[in-house]
C-alpha positions, -999 to +999 in steps of 0.1 A: +294+424-228+314+417-196+294+402-167+286+429-140+298+421-105+273+433-079+282+437-042+253+434-020+259+453+013+237+435+037+246+456+069+234+465+102+234+504+104+238+520+138+208+539+147+212+576+144+250+575+143+254+591+107+291+596+109+298+560+119+275+547+091+291+569+065+326+556+075+313+521+072+300+530+036+334+543+027+350+510+038+326+488+020+328+508-012+365+503-011+362+466-004+337+462-032+360+480-055+389+457-045+366+427-052+360+438-087+325+450-083+310+474-108+279+482-085+275+481-047+241+484-031+232+493+004+199+489+021+171+515+030+183+541+053+217+523+056+233+558+064+210+563+094+193+533+107+155+528+103+135+534+134+145+572+137+114+588+148+126+622+163+161+616+152+151+620+116+157+658+114+191+655+131+205+629+106+188+645+075+211+657+046+205+680+018+218+668-017+247+693-015+258+680+020+296+677+019+294+643+036+272+630+008+294+646-018+325+629-002+308+596-004+299+603-042+335+612-047+346+577-032+323+560-058+349+562-085+355+532-106+320+518-098+284+528-091+271+530-056+235+530-044+229+545-009+199+555+011+195+582+036+171+608+051+170+637+025+159+672+035+145+693+007+149+730+002+115+736+019+125+715+049+105+683+042+120+651+051+120+621+026+134+585+027+156+587-003+180+565-024+208+578-046+228+565-074+264+578-069+286+576-100+316+595-114+320+615-082+285+629-082+249+623-072+236+611-104+201+602-095+178+604-064+145+586-059+123+594-030+101+568-013+067+570-028+046+547-005+050+553+032+034+523+053+016+534+084+002+500+096+015+472+119+050+481+128+053+511+106+046+548+113+065+564+085+040+591+077+045+607+111+081+617+102+084+616+064+068+632+032+060+610+002+078+614-030+057+622-061+080+614-090+092+581-104+120+579-130+144+553-143+180+567-147+208+561-172+240+548-156+277+544-164+270+506-164+254+511-199+220+502-188+191+520-173+186+516-136+152+519-116+154+527-079+126+519-055+125+516-016+109+488+003+071+493+004+073+507-031+076+474-044+043+462-029+027+484-054+028+467-089+028+499-110+063+508-096+085+481-113+064+482-145+067+520-148+105+518-142+110+491-168+088+510-193+109+541-186+140+524-196+152+503-166+170+471-172+180+466-136+154+472-110+168+478-075+149+478-043+165+488-011+147+477+021+146+477+058+120+448+060+115+437+096+110+400+105+074+392+113+049+365+106+070+336+115+061+305+095+067+275+116+073+249+088+079+266+054+112+262+037+124+297+045+112+299+080+100+334+078+067+344+062+080+379+052+109+364+033+086+340+014+064+369+003+094+391-008+108+362-028+075+357-045+073+394-055+109+395-068+106+367-091+072+379-104+086+413-112+117+400-128+096+378-151+070+403-159+093+432-166+121+409-181+147+428-160+173+420-134+160+425-098+184+434-070+169+434-035+190+446-006+175+442+029+193+452+061+199+430+092+204+439+129+181+454+155+166+489+160+151+491+194+132+458+196+127+453+158+150+429+141+157+428+103+160+396+084+184+403+054+179+377+028+192+400-001+188+386-036+197+390-073+171+376-096+177+371-135+153+385-161+137+349-165+130+346-127+159+324-118+176+333-086+212+341-091+220+345-054+202+346-019+221+360+009+217+343+044+190+354+068+203+378+096+239+376+086+258+408+080+282+407+050+294+420+016+282+395-010+294+393-045+272+383-075+281+381-113+253+390-137+253+387-175+235+419-186+231+404-221+204+382-205+180+413-206+183+415-244+179+377-248+148+375-226+131+407-240+133+393-276+122+359-265+093+373-244+084+407-256+060+416-227+071+453-224+069+458-262+033+446-261+020+466-232-009+488-244-001+520-225-028+539-243-054+513-229-039+516-194-037+554-194-073+557-207-087+533-182-068+549-153-081+584-163-115+569-162-111+553-127-095+584-112-124+606-126-150+583-112-135+581-079-133+619-077-170+620-086-161+639-117-173+614-143-194+583-149-185+551-167-195+558-204-198+520-210-224+518-183-244+546-199-242+530-233-253+497-218-282+513-200-294+529-233-292+495-250-310+478-220-278+457-210-267+448-175-232+459-180-221+445-146-230+410-158-210+411-189 
């Protein structure tokens, strides 16, 4: 299998200027193709900017929007992953990411977890997605898409890998906060992200691609630091902090097979156990059931909590 050349589009989208950002995406897709890339990845809300607030409805696109379809048509000879505000048929707004291939919108993933704490206020403008699926791709491997906060919930990368993804892609608009005075990165947020990315790559034995934006929306700055991590947790590439650019990385997709045979973590997952215990926890939290092990322990005169 030939190495896959990945282009990381670490860009600074212009807030609310959809047409300008679309033109930039067209130019970078062309540049990625000329550079031999088979996959180009843009950050969260790369088509619109992040801090949209009341602009969200103005820049929203339906999946049949001609501008999005023209962008898909431009993604010939390579795969492109882009993020935008999606308007559903019932006029809900979602933060979405799409896989564009062979002239069409092949797969769309809506952001599942909307942070509403600290700097974030996403639930005021957006609805949360409620489906998570990996997608086949023309690259010959499954791709799992996620958006920023989704990766802070450990079930997301695991479910995508179990559903057939060999490449996990997280597109992000992560702002710079929690400055760390003396650590090696210089930014506490970056350190946390890098820990997550390596952990997920190793535990799912998958490639992990992280593309974070740069630039400033209003008074919020974004730090970049996009990365590609191999299935064994090794870092193949780390983009500079704060610098805009199109960065090329070569990845040997055969590494997924080698790592999953040597370390069969996904094979050995006990999904029936996970589903059973999750059903129990959901029922207990909803007040619909009690823990049967606790009842059995009580009958036997055991302190279950102490076991």
